[in-house]
NUSE-732970 format. One record per residue: residue in one letter; x, y, z of N, C-alpha, C in turn. Coordinates in steps of 0.2 Angstrom, whole numbers, plus 2048, in hexadecimal, padded with zeros to 3 digits. Layout:
% NUSE-732970
AXYZXYZXYZ ...
***
This chain:
% NUSE-732970
M73366477773366377B72F663780 N72E66078672965F78B72666778D R72166978F71D66E78F71D66F796 A71E66A79B72066A7A072666C7A5 F72B6677A173366A7A17346707A0 S73267279A73467A79973067F79A W72A68179F7286867A372D6887A8 P72F6817AB7336847B173A6887B0 L73D6857A97426897A574168E7A6 E73A6917A173769679F73969C7A4 K7356997AA73669D7B173D69E7B1 S74169B7B374669A7B67486A27B0 L74A6A17AC74C6A57A47486AC7A7 Q7416AB7A973E6B17AB7416B77AF L7426B17B27436B57BB74B6B77BA A7506B37B97586B57B47576BB7B3 L7526BC7AD7526C27AA7506C77AE C74D6C67B17496CD7B774F6CD7BB W7516CA7BF7586CC7C375E6CF7C0 L7606CB7B87636D17B67616D77B3 T75D6D87B17596E07B075B6E37B8 A7586E07BC7566E57C375F6E57C5 A7626E07C47696E17C476E6E67C1 L76A6E57BA76E6EB7B576A6F27B6 L7656F27B97616F77BD7646FC7C3 V7666F77C776B6FA7CF7716FC7CC A7756F67C677C6FA7C477B7007C1 G7767017BD77670A7BA77370D7BD V77070C7C376E7117C97737137CD L77970E7CE77F70F7D27837127CD L7847107C67897157C478871C7C1 W78071D7C277F7257C07817287C7 G7807247CE7817277D678A72B7D6 A78C7237D27937267D379372B7CF H79372A7CA7937317C47917387C7 R78C7377CA78C73D7CD79073F7D2 Y79273A7D779473B7DD79D73F7D9 W79F73B7D37A673D7D17A67447CF S7A07447CA79E74A7C879F7517CE W79C7507D279B7547D97A27567DC S7A57527DD7AB74F7E07B17557DD Q7B17537D57B37577D17B175D7D1 Y7AB7627D07AA7677D17AD76A7D9 E7AC7667DE7AF76A7E47B67697E4 Q7B87667E17C27667E17C176C7DE D7BE76D7D87C17717D37BF77B7DA R7BB7797DC7B87807DF7BE7817E3 L7BF77B7E67C577C7ED7CB77B7EB Q7CD77B7E37D477D7E07D37867E0 Q7CE7877DD7CC78E7DC7CC7937E3 T7CB78F7E87CA7947EE7D37937F2 L7D578E7EF7DC78D7F17E17917ED A7DF7937E77E27987E37E379E7E4 Q7DD79F7E57DC7A77EA7DE7A87F1 L7DD7A27F47E27A37FB7E97A57FA R7EC7A07F57F37A27F57F47A77F0 Q7F07AA7ED7F17B17E97F07B87F0 Q7EB7B47F37EB7BC7F97F27B97FD V7F37B38007FB7B48038017B9801 N8027B57FB8077B87F58067BF7F5 Q7FE7C47F67FF7CC7F48027D07FC R7FF7C88018007CB8078067C980A Q80D7C58068127C58098157CA804 Q8137CB7FE8157D07FB8167D77FF A80E7D980280E7E18058147DF809 W8137DC80F8177D981681F7DB813 Q8217D880E8287DC80B8287E180A N8247E48088247EC8058237EF80C I8217ED80F8217F18168277F081A Q8297EA8198307E881C8367EE81A Q8357EE81283C7F080F83B7F980F H8347FA811833802811831806817 Q83280081C8327FF823837808827 A83D80782684180C826840812823 Q83E81381E83B81781B83581D81E F83181882182C81B82482C81C829 K83181982D83181B833835822834 R83882482E83D82A82C83982F82C L83482F82682D83382582B83482B N82983083082583183582783483A A82F83383C83283784083483D83D Q83383E83783384683582C84A836 L82784783782184983782084B82F M82184682C81E848824818845822 L81484182780F83E82480B83F829 G80383F8277FC8418297FC84982A A7FA84982F7F88528317FE85582E E7FE85C82980586282C80486682F H80C86483280D869838811870837 R80F87483180F87983180F87D837 V80B87F83C80B883840810880845 E81287984581987884981F87B846 Y81F87B83E82487D83A82588383A L82188983A82288F83C822891841 Q82188F84A82388F84F82B88D850 A82D88884C83488784E83888B848 L83688E84383A89484283C89B846 A83289B8488348A284C8398A1853 L83989A85483D89B85A84389A859 Y84689885484C89985084F8A0850 R84A8A584B84B8AA84C84B8AF852 Q8488AB8588498AE85E8518AC861 Q8538A68618588A586585E8A8860 N85D8A985A8638AB8558628B1853 P8628B78558618BD8548648C184F Q86B8BE8508728C184D8708BD845 Q86E8B884486C8B583E8668BA838 Q8618BE83C85E8C28378598BC834 L8578B88388528B383284B8B6830 Q84A8B682B8448B68288418B1825 Y83C8B08248378AC8218318AD81E Q82F8A98188278A78158288A2813 L8218A081581E896815818899811 Q81989680A81289880780B891807 A80789180480288E806804885802 P80188180480487B8038008797FC Q8028757F78018737F280486E7F1 P80086A7EC8018627E98068647E5 W80C85E7E681185F7E581285C7DD P81385F7D981385B7CF8178547CF A81D8587D38238517D38218497D5 A81C84A7D881C8437DD8148437DB S81383A7D980C8397D680B8387DE P8028377DE8008357E380082D7E3 M80082A7EA8008227EA7FD81F7F1 A7F981C7F17F58197F67F281E7F9 N7EF8227F77E98277FA7EF82C7FE L7F482C7FA7F98327FE7FD8367F9 H7FC83C7FB8008407F78068467F9 T80984A7F580F84E7F880E8547F8 V80E8577FC80B85E7FB8148627FC A8148677F881786C7FA8158747FD S8188777FF81887C80381F883802 P8208877FB82488B7FB82888F802 L82D88E80283089080A836896805 N83789C80983D89F8068418A180D I8458A080E84A8A381784F8A6814 Q8518AC8178558B08168578B081D L85E8B081D8658B182286A8B3821 R86E8B58288758B78278788B282D L87C8AF82A8818AA82C88A8AC82E R88B8AB8338928AD8358978A9831 D8968A182F89A89F82C898897829 E89B89582789788E823897889828 D89988982D89788383388F887836 A88E88D83588688F83788488D831 L88588E82C87F88B826880883828 S88587E82988487882A87E877830 N88087A83587C87A83D87487C839 F87488183686A88583486987D82F T86D87C82986A87682586986E828 L86D86C82F86B868833864869837 W86386D83A85E87083E857870838 L85887383285287282F84F86C82D K85586782D85385F82C85085D833 Q85186083684D85C83D84685E83F Q84486283A83D86783B838862838 P83286383982E85E83682C85F82F G82985A82D82B85B82482F85A821 F83185B81C83985B818838862814 T84086581584086B81184586880D A84386A80784786980084B86F7FD P85086F7FD8538757F98528757F1 A84F87C7EF84D87C7E98538827E5 R8528867EA85888B7E885D88F7EE C86488F7EC8658937F286B8997EE E86B89E7F18708A27F08738A77F7 M87B8A57F587E8A77FA8848AD7F9 S8848B27FD8878B77FB88C8B9802 L8908BE8018948C08078908C680A A88D8C581188B8C98178908CF816 Q88C8D78198928DC81B8908DB825 P8938DC82689A8DC82589F8D6826 S89B8D082A8A08CA8268988C3828 G89B8C08248978BA8268948B881D I88F8B581E88C8B18168848B3819 A8828B68128798B98118778B280E L8728AE81086C8A980D8688AC80A N8678AB80585D8AB80385C8A57FE C8588A28018588988008508987FD D84D8967F98488937F784888B7FA Y8438897FC8418817FE83A87F7FC L83A8797FD8338787FD831873802 W82A87480682B87080D82886D80A L82A86780C82586180A82285D80E T81B85C80E81985481481385180E I81284B81180F84680E807846812 Q80384680D7FB8458117F784280C A7F18418107EC83D80D7EA842808 L7E783E8017E28417FE7DC8437FF V7DA84A7FE7D484B8027CC84B7FB T7C88477FD7C48477F87BF8497F9 E7BA84B7F77B58517F67AF84B7F8 P7AB84E7FC7A28497FC79F84A7F8 R79C8447F47988427EF7918447F2 
***
């Protein structure tokens, strides 16, 4: 073959080979870039999926808390109305007993409210615990209606007066003599000692 004829063919093959190499290099760079972008997209998608899962979990927890609040709202309102939550209303309770004794001298009311102690029958929950103060009440009532009225009056006082033991006997010359032990219950925040 003629050298003059093969030289342009050789040049065009070299040029084609250069273009092919350049095209393969550009394609490799584009593939590498596409792979990097795809990897970054997967990473971002996984991160967003995790964030979405955490947000769903928080929403579920808040919905559960809201349902618990809705479910127990009536009980909370009742406890709050009875002044069972928060600060202890011992002074108000003792004043109410003293006023009752003053207004009903014929019943000869005697009472003793002891110091409060954590009530072991109730476990602390959500930084709250139940406190019990033993209470002894002695009085004379004319009949069962007076007993019902006194029991209703106790329920209307601050806290919750839970009967523990009650003895009834016939009073002389008439009526009912009552000697009852109660637990006066309130719900308070746990006191933590400073460190």
